[in-house]
C-alpha positions as CSV (number, residue, x, y, z in Angstrom):
1,M,16.3,-35.6,-64.9
2,R,19.1,-37.0,-66.6
3,F,21.1,-40.4,-65.7
4,K,24.2,-41.1,-66.2
5,D,23.2,-45.2,-65.8
6,P,20.0,-46.3,-67.8
7,A,19.1,-48.7,-65.9
8,Q,18.3,-45.8,-63.5
9,H,15.5,-44.5,-64.9
10,E,14.8,-47.9,-65.7
11,L,14.0,-49.3,-62.2
12,L,12.3,-45.3,-61.7
13,S,9.6,-46.3,-64.1
14,L,9.0,-49.5,-62.7
15,V,8.8,-48.6,-59.6
16,A,6.4,-45.8,-60.8
17,D,4.4,-47.9,-62.5
18,E,3.8,-49.9,-59.5
19,R,2.8,-47.3,-57.4
20,H,0.5,-45.7,-59.9
21,T,2.7,-42.0,-60.2
22,S,5.0,-40.6,-62.4
23,V,8.8,-41.0,-61.9
24,N,9.0,-37.1,-61.2
25,Q,6.6,-37.8,-58.2
26,L,9.0,-40.6,-57.1
27,I,12.0,-39.3,-57.5
28,Q,10.7,-35.8,-55.1
29,D,8.6,-39.0,-52.8
30,L,12.4,-40.6,-52.4
31,I,14.8,-37.7,-51.8
32,D,12.1,-35.7,-49.5
33,A,13.1,-37.1,-46.3
34,P,17.1,-37.6,-46.9
35,L,17.0,-34.2,-48.3
36,H,15.3,-32.3,-45.3
37,E,18.1,-34.6,-42.9
38,A,21.1,-32.9,-44.7
39,A,19.1,-29.3,-44.9
40,G,18.8,-30.2,-41.2
41,E,22.5,-30.8,-40.6
42,V,23.8,-27.5,-42.4
43,E,21.3,-25.8,-40.4
44,G,22.7,-26.9,-37.4
45,K,26.4,-26.5,-38.8
46,L,25.7,-22.6,-39.2
47,V,23.5,-22.2,-36.0
48,R,26.9,-23.8,-33.9
49,M,29.1,-21.2,-36.2
50,V,26.9,-18.1,-35.6
51,E,26.8,-18.9,-31.5
52,K,30.8,-19.2,-31.5
53,L,30.9,-16.1,-33.2
54,R,28.6,-14.3,-30.6
55,S,30.2,-16.0,-27.9
56,M,33.6,-14.1,-29.2
57,T,34.6,-11.0,-28.5
58,K,35.4,-8.2,-31.4
59,V,39.2,-8.4,-30.5
60,Q,39.0,-12.3,-30.7
61,R,36.7,-11.7,-34.1
62,A,39.4,-9.5,-35.6
63,R,42.2,-11.9,-34.2
64,S,40.6,-14.8,-36.1
65,I,39.8,-13.3,-39.1
66,T,43.7,-11.7,-39.1
67,V,44.8,-15.5,-38.6
68,A,42.2,-16.5,-41.3
69,A,43.2,-14.1,-44.0
70,R,47.3,-14.6,-43.3
71,D,46.8,-18.9,-43.6
72,T,45.0,-18.1,-46.8
73,S,47.4,-15.9,-48.1
74,E,50.4,-18.0,-47.4
75,A,48.3,-21.2,-48.9
76,E,47.9,-19.2,-52.0
77,R,51.5,-17.8,-52.0
78,K,52.5,-21.5,-51.7
79,F,50.1,-23.2,-54.0
80,Q,49.2,-22.2,-57.2
81,D,45.7,-20.7,-57.7
82,Q,44.2,-18.7,-60.1
83,L,43.2,-16.3,-57.4
84,R,46.0,-14.0,-55.6
85,A,45.7,-12.9,-52.1
86,R,47.7,-10.0,-50.8
87,R,48.3,-8.7,-47.3
88,I,46.5,-6.1,-46.5
89,S,47.3,-3.0,-44.8
90,R,46.4,-2.3,-40.6
91,E,44.1,0.6,-41.8
92,E,42.5,-2.4,-44.4
93,A,42.1,-4.8,-41.4
94,L,40.5,-2.1,-39.3
95,K,38.4,-1.7,-42.0
96,L,37.4,-5.0,-42.5
97,R,36.6,-5.4,-39.1
98,Q,34.0,-2.1,-38.4
99,A,32.0,-3.4,-42.1
100,L,31.8,-7.0,-39.7
101,D,31.1,-5.4,-36.8
102,E,28.3,-3.3,-38.4
103,G,27.4,-6.3,-40.4
104,L,28.5,-5.3,-43.7
105,A,28.4,-8.6,-46.2
106,E,30.9,-7.2,-48.7
107,P,32.9,-4.4,-46.9
108,D,34.5,-1.8,-49.5
109,L,38.6,-1.8,-48.7
110,G,39.2,0.7,-51.7
């Protein structure tokens, strides 16, 4: 592991020596609980998102996707960005909705 602050590595070495363990093991021990806590928070957010999506009707999901796509397109038009967005046709929106309803992660709009 690389450290920007050499003092951190020195402190880790001192604590690891005191605990009769390796620096790697000490780092793993120190990050284990906070990492699991952070992962639990991410999982909770994902569960709430899935619950919200499941509670929506197909029409609500389609409207939400359409609004998000329009907002993204407007933001990309307004601000300089390396990626370019375009407004999609009704037919493409229907293909996208169908692909999402079928659980396809990357719908083919071509």
